[in-house]
Z-matrix of the N, CA and C atoms (Angstrom, degrees):
N
C 1 1.444
C 2 1.537 1 108.68
N 3 1.334 2 114.75 1 -40.49
C 4 1.488 3 115.90 2 -176.35
C 5 1.518 4 112.47 3 -64.74
N 6 1.349 5 117.72 4 -39.46
C 7 1.485 6 121.25 5 -179.37
C 8 1.519 7 109.60 6 -67.24
N 9 1.321 8 117.45 7 -31.56
C 10 1.457 9 120.71 8 178.00
C 11 1.551 10 111.47 9 -63.83
N 12 1.342 11 116.33 10 -39.03
C 13 1.455 12 120.24 11 178.30
C 14 1.527 13 110.53 12 -68.78
N 15 1.344 14 118.97 13 -39.55
C 16 1.464 15 120.49 14 177.16
C 17 1.494 16 113.02 15 -60.89
N 18 1.346 17 116.38 16 -43.09
C 19 1.437 18 121.51 17 179.81
C 20 1.531 19 109.57 18 -62.00
N 21 1.340 20 117.31 19 -44.77
C 22 1.461 21 121.62 20 -178.41
C 23 1.551 22 107.77 21 -62.85
N 24 1.321 23 116.92 22 -44.56
C 25 1.505 24 120.49 23 177.64
C 26 1.482 25 111.88 24 -58.55
N 27 1.283 26 117.25 25 -46.71
C 28 1.457 27 121.42 26 177.74
C 29 1.479 28 113.04 27 -57.25
N 30 1.281 29 118.37 28 -45.97
C 31 1.458 30 122.68 29 176.71
C 32 1.515 31 111.82 30 -63.55
N 33 1.336 32 115.15 31 -37.79
C 34 1.465 33 117.90 32 179.37
C 35 1.509 34 113.56 33 -62.67
N 36 1.385 35 113.75 34 -46.15
C 37 1.477 36 116.68 35 179.41
C 38 1.525 37 110.96 36 -65.09
N 39 1.320 38 116.36 37 -40.06
C 40 1.451 39 119.44 38 -178.09
C 41 1.530 40 110.40 39 -64.81
N 42 1.363 41 116.99 40 -42.10
C 43 1.479 42 119.40 41 178.86
C 44 1.511 43 113.67 42 -69.85
N 45 1.334 44 115.87 43 -33.59
C 46 1.450 45 120.02 44 174.52
C 47 1.565 46 110.10 45 -65.36
N 48 1.309 47 115.55 46 -44.76
C 49 1.500 48 119.25 47 177.50
C 50 1.517 49 111.59 48 -58.31
N 51 1.325 50 116.03 49 -43.56
C 52 1.482 51 119.63 50 -178.12
C 53 1.524 52 108.55 51 -71.30
N 54 1.290 53 117.94 52 -41.48
C 55 1.470 54 117.34 53 -178.63
C 56 1.512 55 114.48 54 -68.20
N 57 1.310 56 118.00 55 -25.37
C 58 1.461 57 121.43 56 173.71
C 59 1.528 58 110.42 57 -84.42
N 60 1.294 59 118.18 58 -44.73
C 61 1.453 60 122.67 59 -175.24
C 62 1.531 61 113.28 60 -67.28
N 63 1.321 62 118.56 61 -39.34
C 64 1.427 63 120.29 62 -174.17
C 65 1.541 64 112.49 63 -63.78
N 66 1.352 65 119.67 64 -55.65
C 67 1.478 66 117.95 65 178.07
C 68 1.507 67 113.86 66 -65.54
N 69 1.335 68 118.04 67 -36.69
C 70 1.448 69 119.35 68 177.00
C 71 1.502 70 111.14 69 -64.11
N 72 1.285 71 118.74 70 -42.50
C 73 1.455 72 122.36 71 176.19
C 74 1.518 73 111.71 72 -63.40
N 75 1.340 74 117.65 73 -39.76
C 76 1.466 75 121.50 74 178.83
C 77 1.519 76 111.00 75 -61.88
N 78 1.320 77 117.35 76 -42.53
C 79 1.459 78 122.41 77 -178.77
C 80 1.511 79 108.49 78 -67.79
N 81 1.361 80 118.41 79 -45.96
C 82 1.458 81 121.39 80 178.63
C 83 1.529 82 111.03 81 -64.60
N 84 1.308 83 116.31 82 -36.87
C 85 1.491 84 121.03 83 175.37
C 86 1.483 85 113.38 84 -59.77
N 87 1.362 86 115.60 85 -41.39
C 88 1.460 87 119.56 86 178.87
C 89 1.524 88 110.76 87 -67.65
N 90 1.353 89 114.98 88 -39.43
C 91 1.496 90 118.93 89 -177.57
C 92 1.531 91 110.82 90 -71.81
N 93 1.344 92 115.41 91 -48.29
C 94 1.495 93 118.73 92 -170.48
C 95 1.546 94 111.43 93 -86.05
N 96 1.337 95 117.52 94 -50.45
C 97 1.435 96 122.32 95 -171.23
C 98 1.565 97 110.70 96 -97.02
N 99 1.301 98 119.16 97 -14.58
C 100 1.454 99 124.68 98 -173.85
C 101 1.491 100 110.87 99 60.65
N 102 1.387 101 115.41 100 31.21
C 103 1.483 102 120.13 101 178.84
C 104 1.508 103 107.96 102 -144.40
N 105 1.305 104 116.53 103 122.42
C 106 1.511 105 121.69 104 -174.23
C 107 1.548 106 109.15 105 -70.32
N 108 1.331 107 118.67 106 -37.03
C 109 1.445 108 119.38 107 -174.36
C 110 1.534 109 112.40 108 -69.21
N 111 1.324 110 117.39 109 -39.68
C 112 1.483 111 118.51 110 -178.55
C 113 1.562 112 108.06 111 -66.41
N 114 1.342 113 118.93 112 -43.02
C 115 1.451 114 121.34 113 179.25
C 116 1.509 115 112.35 114 -63.49
N 117 1.372 116 116.78 115 -40.14
C 118 1.464 117 120.59 116 -178.94
C 119 1.524 118 110.03 117 -66.93
N 120 1.325 119 118.49 118 -36.97
C 121 1.444 120 121.89 119 179.24
C 122 1.548 121 110.03 120 -67.15
N 123 1.329 122 116.35 121 -42.49
C 124 1.483 123 120.20 122 176.71
C 125 1.502 124 111.38 123 -64.00
N 126 1.290 125 116.71 124 -43.29
C 127 1.473 126 121.80 125 178.50
C 128 1.516 127 110.80 126 -62.76
N 129 1.324 128 116.34 127 -40.83
C 130 1.510 129 118.98 128 -178.32
C 131 1.527 130 109.07 129 -64.96
N 132 1.337 131 118.18 130 -42.25
C 133 1.470 132 121.88 131 179.14
C 134 1.544 133 108.84 132 -63.36
N 135 1.346 134 114.55 133 -44.74
C 136 1.457 135 119.13 134 179.80
C 137 1.511 136 112.36 135 -60.74
N 138 1.342 137 116.44 136 -44.57
C 139 1.463 138 122.74 137 178.27
C 140 1.498 139 114.28 138 -62.36
N 141 1.287 140 117.88 139 -42.02
C 142 1.466 141 124.12 140 177.05
C 143 1.567 142 108.63 141 -64.18
N 144 1.322 143 115.63 142 -43.60
C 145 1.476 144 119.78 143 -179.87
C 146 1.469 145 110.81 144 -62.58
N 147 1.319 146 119.44 145 -49.76
C 148 1.479 147 122.84 146 -178.91
C 149 1.487 148 111.05 147 -64.61
N 150 1.338 149 118.33 148 -42.76
C 151 1.466 150 120.65 149 179.91
C 152 1.512 151 113.77 150 -64.09
N 153 1.320 152 115.45 151 -37.99
C 154 1.450 153 118.56 152 176.80
C 155 1.527 154 112.16 153 -70.30
N 156 1.351 155 116.79 154 -40.08
C 157 1.449 156 122.51 155 178.97
C 158 1.576 157 109.50 156 -60.00
N 159 1.319 158 115.97 157 -48.23
C 160 1.480 159 120.70 158 -179.40
C 161 1.475 160 109.92 159 -63.21
N 162 1.328 161 117.47 160 -40.96
C 163 1.452 162 122.00 161 177.54
C 164 1.528 163 111.70 162 -60.45
N 165 1.297 164 117.04 163 -46.48
C 166 1.493 165 118.74 164 -177.31
C 167 1.510 166 110.42 165 -69.57
N 168 1.335 167 118.83 166 -33.18
C 169 1.460 168 120.04 167 175.60
C 170 1.504 169 111.57 168 -66.19
N 171 1.338 170 115.45 169 -40.55
C 172 1.436 171 119.69 170 -179.75
C 173 1.551 172 110.07 171 -67.16
N 174 1.295 173 117.38 172 -41.06
C 175 1.440 174 121.60 173 178.97
C 176 1.513 175 113.16 174 -64.75
N 177 1.348 176 117.67 175 -37.48
C 178 1.441 177 120.61 176 178.78
C 179 1.536 178 110.49 177 -66.53
N 180 1.329 179 118.64 178 -38.39
C 181 1.441 180 120.08 179 -175.79
C 182 1.532 181 111.64 180 -71.44
N 183 1.338 182 117.45 181 -27.10
C 184 1.495 183 118.96 182 -174.75
C 185 1.516 184 110.37 183 -77.78
């Protein structure tokens, strides 16, 4: 049961990171590069990175 909760938490942080990073990257991509796809890609990578980092920090503390 405990490992099931950790897996759900990891997916939650990852999905939150993606859901924040993708639109933010898209907006910044339109402003900086004048291209939606480049910004969305950068935001997606940033969101995955932040979500994974938060997940690993949370897993270490538990």
